[in-house]
C-alpha positions in Angstrom: 71.9 97.9 53.7 70.8 94.3 53.7 71.7 92.6 57.0 75.3 93.6 57.8 77.1 92.1 60.7 80.6 92.5 62.1 82.5 89.5 60.8 86.0 90.6 61.8 87.2 89.6 65.3 87.6 92.3 67.9 91.2 93.6 67.3 93.4 93.0 70.3 96.9 92.1 71.3 97.7 89.9 74.3 96.8 91.8 77.5 100.2 91.0 79.0 103.1 90.9 76.6 106.8 90.2 76.6 107.7 93.2 78.7 105.2 92.2 81.5 106.4 88.6 81.5 110.0 89.7 81.7 109.3 92.0 84.6 107.5 89.2 86.5 110.3 86.7 85.9 112.8 89.2 87.1 110.8 89.8 90.2 110.5 86.0 90.8 114.2 85.6 90.3 114.9 88.3 92.9 112.7 86.3 95.4 110.8 89.3 96.8 107.1 89.5 96.0 106.1 91.6 99.0 107.3 95.1 99.8 106.3 96.3 103.3 108.1 99.5 102.7 108.4 101.7 99.5 110.4 99.0 97.7 111.7 99.2 94.2 108.5 97.8 92.5 106.0 100.1 94.3 108.4 103.0 94.2 108.7 102.8 90.4 104.9 102.6 89.9 104.1 105.3 92.3 106.6 107.6 90.7 105.2 106.9 87.3 101.6 107.6 88.4 102.7 110.9 90.0 104.2 111.9 86.7 101.1 110.8 84.8 98.8 112.8 87.0 101.2 115.7 87.6 101.0 115.4 91.4 103.6 115.5 94.1 102.6 112.1 95.5 101.2 108.8 94.5 100.3 105.9 96.8 99.7 102.3 95.8 97.0 100.0 97.1 95.7 96.5 96.4 92.6 97.7 94.6 91.0 100.9 93.3 88.3 100.5 95.9 90.9 100.5 98.7 92.4 103.8 97.2 88.9 105.3 97.2 88.4 104.3 100.9 91.8 105.8 101.8 91.1 109.0 99.9 87.7 109.6 101.4 89.1 108.9 104.9 92.0 111.3 104.2 89.8 114.2 103.1 87.5 113.8 106.1 84.4 112.0 105.1 82.4 111.4 108.2 79.1 110.0 109.6 77.4 113.4 110.2 77.6 114.5 106.5 77.4 112.5 103.3 79.5 112.2 100.2 78.0 113.5 96.9 78.2 110.7 94.3 77.1 109.8 90.8 74.6 107.0 90.3 76.5 106.1 87.0 79.4 104.3 88.5 80.5 100.9 89.7 79.1 99.8 93.0 82.5 99.9 94.8 82.6 103.7 94.3 79.4 103.9 96.3 80.3 101.3 99.0 83.7 103.0 99.5 81.7 105.9 101.0 80.2 103.5 103.5 83.7 102.0 104.3 85.0 105.5 105.0 82.3 106.0 107.6 79.9 108.2 105.7 77.0 107.7 103.4 76.2 108.5 99.7 74.1 111.4 98.6 73.2 110.9 94.9 73.5 113.7 92.4 72.1 113.6 88.9 74.4 113.5 85.9 74.7 116.1 83.2 72.2 116.0 80.3 75.1 115.7 77.7 77.6 113.7 79.7 77.7 110.6 81.9 79.3 112.6 84.8 78.0 114.3 87.9 76.7 117.8 87.4 77.9 120.8 89.2 74.5 122.4 90.0 73.3 119.2 91.6 76.5 119.1 93.8 76.0 122.8 94.8 72.4 122.0 95.8 73.3 119.2 98.2 76.7 120.5 99.4 75.4 121.6 102.8 74.6 117.9 103.5 78.0 116.6 102.5 81.6 116.4 103.8 83.1 115.5 100.4 82.4 114.9 96.7 83.3 111.8 94.7 83.5 112.6 91.0 83.8 109.7 88.6 85.2 110.2 85.1 82.7 107.8 83.8 83.6 105.6 80.8 86.8 107.7 80.5 85.0 111.0 79.7 86.6 113.7 82.0 84.2 115.3 84.4 83.9 119.1 84.1 86.2 119.7 87.0 86.4 123.4 86.6 82.6 123.6 87.2 82.7 121.2 90.1 85.5 123.1 91.9 83.6 126.3 91.5 80.4 124.8 92.7 81.7 123.8 96.1 84.5 124.2 98.6 84.2 120.6 99.7 87.2 118.3 99.0 86.7 116.5 95.7 88.0 112.9 95.2 88.3 112.0 91.6 87.5 108.4 90.6 89.8 108.0 87.7 89.3 104.2 87.3 88.1 104.6 83.7 90.4 107.5 82.8 94.1 106.5 82.8 95.9 109.2 80.8 92.9 111.5 80.5 93.3 115.2 80.5 90.7 118.0 81.2 91.4 121.5 79.8 95.1 120.8 79.7 95.4 119.3 83.2 95.6 115.6 84.0 92.7 113.9 85.8 93.8 112.9 89.3 95.3 116.4 89.9 92.2 118.5 89.9 90.7 117.4 93.2 92.1 116.8 96.7 93.0 113.3 95.5 92.6 111.0 92.5 92.1 107.3 92.5 93.0 104.8 89.7 92.0 101.2 89.4 94.4 98.6 88.0 91.8 95.8 87.7 92.3 93.7 84.6 89.7 95.3 82.4 91.3 98.8 82.8 93.6 100.4 80.3 96.5 100.0 82.8 96.3 96.8 84.6 98.2 95.0 87.3 95.6 92.2 87.4 94.4 94.0 90.5 95.5 97.1 92.3 94.9 100.8 92.8 96.8 104.1 93.0 96.0 107.4 94.8 97.4 110.6 93.5 97.6 113.9 95.4 99.7 117.0 95.9 98.6 117.5 99.5 101.1 116.0 102.0 98.5 115.7 104.7 96.1 113.7 102.5 99.0 111.5 101.4 100.0 110.7 105.0 96.4 110.2 106.2 95.8 107.8 103.4 99.0 106.0 104.1 97.9 105.2 107.7 94.8 103.4 106.6 96.4 100.3 105.1 100.2 100.4 104.8 102.8 98.5 106.9 104.2 100.2 110.1 107.7 100.0 108.5 106.5 102.4 105.8 104.6 104.5 108.3 107.6 104.9 110.5 109.7 105.9 107.5 107.3 108.5 106.0 105.0 110.0 108.6 106.0 113.6 109.4 102.8 115.2 110.7 102.7 115.3 114.6 99.1 114.2 114.8 99.8 111.1 112.7 103.1 110.0 114.2 101.4 108.1 117.1 99.9 105.8 114.4 103.4 104.8 113.1 103.4 101.5 115.1 100.1 100.3 113.9 98.2 102.4 111.4 94.6 101.2 110.9 96.1 97.9 109.7 93.6 97.3 106.8 96.5 95.7 104.9 95.8 97.5 101.6 99.4 97.1 100.2 99.8 96.4 96.5 101.6 93.1 95.7 104.9 93.7 94.0 103.8 91.5 91.1 100.9 93.9 90.3 103.2 96.9 90.5 105.8 95.6 88.0 103.0 94.5 85.5 101.2 97.9 85.8 104.5 99.8 85.3 105.0 98.1 82.0 101.4 98.8 81.0 101.9 102.5 81.6 104.7 102.5 79.1 102.5 101.4 76.2 99.5 103.6 77.3 100.2 106.6 75.0 100.4 104.4 71.8 97.2 102.5 72.8 95.3 105.7 73.5 96.4 107.1 70.1 95.2 104.0 68.3 91.8 104.1 70.1 91.4 107.8 69.2 92.0 107.0 65.5 89.6 104.1 65.6 86.9 106.3 67.2 87.5 108.9 64.5 87.0 106.3 61.8 83.8 105.1 63.5 82.4 108.7 63.9 83.1 109.6 60.3 81.3 106.5 59.0 78.3 106.9 61.3 77.9 110.5 60.2 77.9 109.3 56.5 75.1 106.9 57.4 73.3 109.8 59.2 73.0 107.7 62.3 71.0 109.3 65.1 73.9 109.5 67.5 75.2 112.3 69.8 78.9 112.1 70.7 80.2 113.3 74.1 82.2 116.4 73.6 85.3 116.9 75.8 86.9 120.1 74.4 90.0 120.8 72.4 92.4 120.8 75.4 91.0 117.6 76.8 91.9 113.9 76.2 89.5 111.1 77.1 90.3 107.7 78.7 89.5 104.4 77.1 87.4 102.2 79.3 84.2 102.5 77.2 82.8 104.9 74.6 79.3 106.2 75.6 77.1 107.2 72.6 73.6 108.8 73.1 70.8 107.8 70.7 69.1 111.2 69.9 65.7 109.7 69.1 63.7 108.0 71.8 64.7 104.4 72.4 61.4 102.6 73.2 63.0 99.3 74.4 66.7 99.5 75.4 66.9 95.8 76.1 65.9 94.9 72.6 68.3 97.5 71.1 71.2 96.0 73.1 70.2 92.5 72.0 70.1 93.4 68.4 73.4 95.3 68.6 75.1 92.2 70.1 73.5 89.9 67.6 75.0 92.1 64.8 78.5 91.9 66.4 78.5 95.5 67.7 81.0 95.4 70.6 78.9 96.8 73.4 80.1 97.1 77.0 77.4 96.2 79.5 76.0 99.3 81.3 76.0 99.2 85.1 73.0 98.0 87.1 70.8 100.7 88.6 72.5 100.4 92.0 70.2 103.1 93.4 67.2 100.8 93.4 69.0 97.7 94.8 68.2 96.4 98.3 71.6 97.5 99.6 70.8 101.1 98.7 67.1 101.1 99.3 67.1 99.3 102.7 69.5 101.0 105.3 68.9 98.1 107.6 70.7 95.8 105.2 73.6 98.2 104.7 73.9 98.6 108.5 74.8 94.9 108.8 78.1 95.8 107.2 78.5 99.4 108.3 76.8 99.9 111.7 77.2 103.6 111.6 74.3 103.7 109.1 71.8 102.7 111.8 71.9 106.3 113.1 72.8 107.9 109.8 70.8 110.7 108.0 71.0 108.5 104.8 67.9 108.6 102.6 67.4 106.0 99.8 67.4 107.8 96.5 64.2 108.0 94.4 63.9 107.9 90.6 62.4 111.5 90.5 65.7 112.9 91.9 67.7 111.6 88.9 66.0 112.4 85.6 69.1 112.7 83.5 70.5 109.5 84.8 67.4 107.5 83.9 67.2 109.1 80.5 70.8 108.0 79.9 70.0 104.5 81.0 67.4 104.4 78.2 69.2 106.3 75.5 72.9 105.4 76.0 75.0 102.6 74.6 78.6 102.0 75.5 81.0 100.7 72.9 84.4 99.0 73.3 86.9 100.6 71.1 90.1 98.6 70.2 93.5 100.0 71.3 95.3 98.9 68.2 94.8 100.3 64.7 91.6 98.7 63.3 90.0 100.9 60.5 88.3 98.0 58.7 86.8 96.7 61.9 85.5 100.1 62.9 83.8 100.6 59.4 82.1 97.2 59.9 80.9 98.3 63.3 79.6 101.6 61.9 77.5 99.8 59.2 76.1 97.2 61.6 75.2 99.8 64.2 73.6 102.2 61.8 71.5 99.4 60.4 70.4 98.3 63.8 69.4 101.8 64.7 67.5 102.3 61.5 65.5 99.1 62.0 65.0 99.2 65.7 64.7 102.9 66.7 63.9 104.9 63.6 61.0 102.6 62.6 59.6 102.2 66.1 
């Protein structure tokens, strides 16, 4: 191998196609962009997400973060006990715990997966009121192990995992609630937005009270203890705009075809990298499982001495890397409770303890050893073969010769 680079452009179709544009124009012509009740746009999207997740209920929000806040509120997160969370997630999945009136208790990830590990959850369960399990980069968390490890309610963060399945069962249906983001970078986008899925009517109604309009509360609340909230709710105003709902509904229609194309592209990449004998370990999800397509984490199975240099050389060679998350655990917001208490005053008297590096060995190893690829969602065999050659060359010259 001389000095191969990826010369083909990243294969993509327009994020929003003819179907999305037609749906928006139809909505504009109707003259109703806001639905205070369960109007036709939100009704169609919620029904589609309930089918996707295999749950009785789905509830739309204006962001994935809002859906996490509502889910954690609904399952009973509270100031006296924390919420078990993974460090390998977007910051909003951590701050949603604060918003729900609780505090994060960080658990390490699995040694062979970017997801939270069941033994770590079991170890700290006595300190917690709930678990927030992220299906990181679209790799389904091992929900069977998590549900056996604790009786605490589990909220699934499915923001990376639209359409994913674990052991024959859709993500978003394993826990007490699932939460999906519709932000623009996600496989199903409304520009912005979020959806909560659950089969528990009480959780659905409790989540409804947090940020939906009194008109919808009056129409849907049935539980006696929640009916007094029908006139007001908590009034966070978390409703999804109808424009986001109709766009995301069209995106859901094309999701299966895009997932199939991404799976074929990954298969091409894997076969080529194996032929190059690249030192890479692939996340294994099992025969009855299907992954989502936000990013593809690959673990370098020889020690990476300088992750920053490796990432720079990959990008210089045109390898389509997705940026890993910052180490939020060591940021001032997470290390200084006095700063966080400016936004969430309950933390001033909270048992929250800033996490230390020693508590999260698998997480810090993953930060050093993991790269995350973007995989196209249209057929792109030639492109993937170029990526494989470029990546294998970078690894040979950067890691194997270090």
